[in-house]
C-alpha positions in Angstrom: 10.6 4.1 9.9 7.0 3.4 10.9 5.3 1.7 13.9 2.2 1.0 15.0 1.7 0.5 18.8 -1.6 -0.6 20.2 -3.8 0.6 17.6 -7.5 0.5 18.0 -9.8 1.4 15.8 -14.0 1.3 16.3 -16.8 1.9 13.5 -19.5 2.9 15.6 -19.7 -0.2 18.0 -17.7 -2.5 15.7 -14.3 -2.9 16.9 -12.5 -3.5 13.7 -8.9 -3.3 15.2 -7.5 -4.2 18.8 -4.1 -3.4 20.1 -2.4 -3.9 16.9 1.3 -3.5 17.1 3.5 -3.8 14.2 6.7 -2.0 12.3 8.3 -1.4 8.9 12.3 -0.3 9.1 13.8 1.6 6.8 13.9 0.0 3.1 11.6 -3.3 3.9 8.9 -4.8 2.4 6.6 -5.7 5.1 3.2 -7.8 4.2 0.1 -8.0 6.1 -2.1 -11.0 5.7 -5.6 -11.9 6.1 -9.0 -12.8 4.9 -11.1 -10.0 3.7 -12.6 -8.2 7.1 -9.1 -8.9 8.9 -8.4 -5.6 9.4 -5.7 -4.9 6.9 -7.2 -1.8 5.1 -8.3 -0.4 8.5 -4.8 -0.1 9.7 -3.8 1.9 6.3 -6.9 4.0 6.9 -5.7 4.7 10.4 -2.1 5.4 9.2 -3.6 7.8 6.4 -5.5 9.7 8.9 -9.0 8.8 7.0 -10.4 7.1 10.3 -9.6 8.4 14.0 -7.8 5.7 16.2 -6.3 5.2 19.3 -2.9 4.0 20.2 0.4 5.6 18.7 1.7 5.6 14.9 5.1 7.0 14.7 6.5 8.0 11.4 10.9 8.6 11.1 11.2 7.5 15.0 9.4 10.4 16.2 6.6 11.9 14.5 3.4 10.9 15.7 0.6 10.9 13.0 -2.3 10.1 14.6 -4.5 13.6 14.8 -2.7 14.5 11.6 -4.8 15.6 8.3 -4.3 13.0 5.4 -2.5 15.9 3.5 0.0 16.3 6.3 0.7 12.9 6.6 1.4 12.7 2.7 3.7 15.4 3.2 5.7 13.5 5.7 5.9 10.6 3.1 3.8 8.3 3.9 1.4 7.3 1.1 -1.2 5.1 0.4 -2.7 3.0 -2.7 -5.8 2.1 -1.7 -7.9 -1.2 -2.7 -10.3 -0.7 -5.8 -7.7 1.7 -7.2 -10.3 4.6 -6.4 -9.4 6.2 -10.0 -11.4 9.0 -11.8 -12.7 6.7 -14.8 -13.5 9.7 -17.1 -10.3 11.6 -16.4 -6.9 11.0 -18.4 -4.4 8.8 -17.0 -1.8 11.8 -16.9 -4.5 13.8 -15.0 -5.2 10.9 -12.7 -1.3 10.9 -12.1 -1.0 14.6 -11.6 -3.5 14.3 -8.9 -1.0 12.2 -6.3 1.1 15.3 -6.5 -1.3 17.7 -4.9 0.5 18.2 -1.8 3.6 19.2 -4.2 1.7 21.4 -6.4 4.2 24.3 -6.2 7.1 22.1 -7.4 6.4 22.0 -11.0 10.0 20.8 -12.2 9.8 17.8 -9.7 6.5 16.7 -10.4 8.0 16.6 -14.3 10.7 14.7 -13.4 8.3 12.1 -10.9 5.8 11.5 -13.8 8.5 11.1 -16.2 9.9 8.2 -13.9 6.4 6.8 -13.7 6.0 6.7 -17.0 9.8 5.2 -17.6 8.1 2.3 -14.8 5.3 1.9 -16.9 5.6 2.9 -20.3 2.5 1.3 -21.6 0.7 4.5 -19.4 2.6 7.0 -21.7 1.0 5.4 -24.5 -2.1 5.9 -23.2 -1.5 9.0 -21.0 -4.5 10.8 -23.0 -6.8 8.3 -22.6 -9.5 7.9 -20.1 -8.4 5.8 -17.1 -11.6 3.9 -17.2 -11.0 2.6 -20.6 -7.8 0.7 -19.6 -7.3 -2.8 -18.5 -7.7 -4.0 -15.1 -3.7 -4.3 -14.6 -3.3 -0.8 -16.3 -5.7 0.7 -14.0 -3.8 -0.4 -11.1 -0.7 0.9 -12.6 -2.3 4.4 -12.7 -2.7 3.9 -9.0 0.2 2.9 -8.2 1.5 5.7 -10.2 -0.4 8.2 -8.6 0.6 7.1 -5.4 4.2 7.5 -6.4 3.6 11.1 -7.6 3.4 11.8 -3.6 6.7 10.8 -3.3 6.6 8.4 -0.7 9.1 7.3 2.0 7.0 4.4 2.8 4.3 3.3 0.4 0.9 1.2 1.7 -0.4 -1.0 -1.1 -4.0 -2.3 -0.4 -4.5 -5.5 -2.2 -2.8 -4.7 -5.5 -3.4 -8.0 -7.2 -6.9 -8.3 -6.1 -9.0 -9.1 -9.3 -6.3 -9.3 -11.6 -5.0 -12.1 -13.8 -2.3 -14.4 -13.1 0.3 -13.0 -15.5 -0.9 -9.4 -14.6 -0.4 -10.4 -10.9 3.2 -12.1 -11.3 4.1 -8.7 -13.1 2.6 -6.6 -10.4 4.9 -8.1 -7.9 7.6 -7.5 -9.7 6.8 -4.1 -10.0 6.5 -3.8 -6.0 9.9 -5.4 -5.7 11.1 -3.0 -8.0 9.7 0.2 -6.2 11.2 -1.4 -2.9 14.7 -1.8 -4.3 14.7 1.7 -5.6 14.6 2.6 -1.6 11.1 3.1 -0.8 9.7 1.1 2.1 6.7 -1.0 1.6 3.9 -2.3 3.4 1.9 -4.3 1.4 -1.3 -5.7 2.3 -2.4 -9.0 0.7 -4.9 -11.8 0.5 -2.4 -13.7 -2.1 0.0 -14.9 0.5 2.1 -17.1 -1.6 3.1 -14.4 -3.8 3.7 -11.7 -1.4 5.5 -14.0 1.2 7.7 -14.7 -2.1 8.6 -10.9 -2.1 8.5 -9.6 1.5 11.1 -9.2 4.1 8.7 -10.2 6.9 5.3 -10.8 7.7 2.5 -10.3 10.1 -1.0 -12.1 10.0 -4.4 -10.7 10.9 -7.5 -12.2 12.2 -10.6 -10.3 13.4 -8.6 -7.0 13.8 -5.7 -8.4 16.0 -2.5 -9.6 14.7 -2.3 -13.2 15.2 1.0 -14.1 13.9 4.3 -12.5 12.8 7.8 -13.7 11.7 10.1 -13.9 8.6 8.4 -14.4 5.5 10.9 -17.7 5.1 9.3 -18.8 8.8 5.5 -18.4 7.6 6.2 -19.9 4.1 7.3 -23.1 6.2 4.7 -22.9 8.6 1.8 -25.7 8.0 -1.1 -23.6 9.5 -0.1 -20.7 7.2 -0.1 -22.8 4.3 -3.3 -24.7 5.2 -5.4 -21.3 5.9 -3.9 -19.1 3.1 -1.7 -21.0 0.6 -3.0 -24.6 0.2 -1.6 -28.0 0.3 
């Protein structure tokens, strides 16, 4: 479904990614683990067309994404929910959601059906659809960010640190939502520092350090790895 091969990315003279190779198969939930600055977000930015990279990013087996515009990549079915939510705080919840459907603006009926599905998934957002997005709690704002990404009709959804800054109970709810999205048929690539929670819901995982993949395996393998437990989980 989505394959990165020998991906490298530079910010000026700084090498953010070096020969990163990973993949997510159709229907999988794959997690990228690593500390802040390990390169997880850079992988997503390269895939979204926001930063130029070298190597290859293939979608659906044959479509090369490198060199495409971000809007073209979204049309292919690869959508990112960015770290930090990146909402428009003064805009209503509904308008924020509809911005996610910009590449499908000609399909009004399809967008209406999609936004109804988002409200069904997040009932609290329907109650607050006319409220400014910035007035919502952190967890509710993350729901808006995920809902906006779902409006892009992703085949593969890239979630960048969705649990960041949320209370433990909200984090639990967020991972339940991520599982629900995956079970509905959407492939999920999840970048997370919350290793234990992410590994509990994912199929496979990659560990990143300093822009490189340093470990990979099934989630159960990594949960049982002493190095992972000491570095990212504790105990």
